[in-house]
N, C-alpha and C positions, 0 to 999 in steps of 0.2 A: 504494500500500500504506500509505503514511503517513496518507492521508486516512481509510482504513478503520480504522486503529488509533486515530485521534483520535475517530472516530464511536463505536467500541466503548468508548473511555474515557468519553465523554459519556454513553453508555447505562449504563455501570457506575456512574457518579456518580449518575445519576438513580435507579437501582435502590437505591443506598445511602441516598439521601435518603428514598425510600419505605420502606425497611426500618427506618430510624430513626423515621420518623413513625408507622408502624403497629405497630412492635415485632414484626414477623413475621420468622421465621428464613428462610422460603422466599425472600423478596426478597433477603436478605443472601447466600444461596447463589447466587442468580441473578447478583448483583453479582460475586461471586468467579469464577463461571464465565465471565462476559463479560470480566472483566479478565484472566483466564488466557489466553483465546483472543486477546485483543489483544496480550498480552505475547509469545506465541508468534509471532504475525504480525509483530510488530516485530523480534523476534530473527531470524526467517528472512529478513526483508527486509535487515537489517543485514549478516548473514553472506553472503547471496547477492550483495550488491553488491560484495564484495571480490574475487571471482574475476576473473582476467584471461584473456581468450581466448588460446589457444596461439599463434595467428598473430601477435598483437600482441607477445607475449613474445619470440618468435623473431626478429621483425623488429627489435625494440629491441636484442636481443643482437647481431644482425649489425651494426647501426649502431655499437654500442659497440665491437665488434671492429675495424671499419674505422677508427674515429677513434683507436683506441689504437695502431695500427700506424704506425711511422714512415714518412713519405713518402720515396720514393726521389728522390734528387737527380740531375739530368741529368749532373752532373759527377762522379758517384760513380765511382771507379776500381776498384770491386770486380769488375767483369765481366771 
């Protein structure tokens, strides 16, 4: 996804240069459209990478609970 975003940014830059050289507003609007698509793609990629699968989260919680419980001593006279 990052590669696609970089390609869209390069295309947007090319359209910007063409718009400045020709003075045409159509090329400038094309640049804006391509850059907005790239920004949305980058944002969805960044937000999508932050989700943690439920199985990993519960396994990590179980390990944390096991490590936080005090270990029983064989010579513990509470029994």
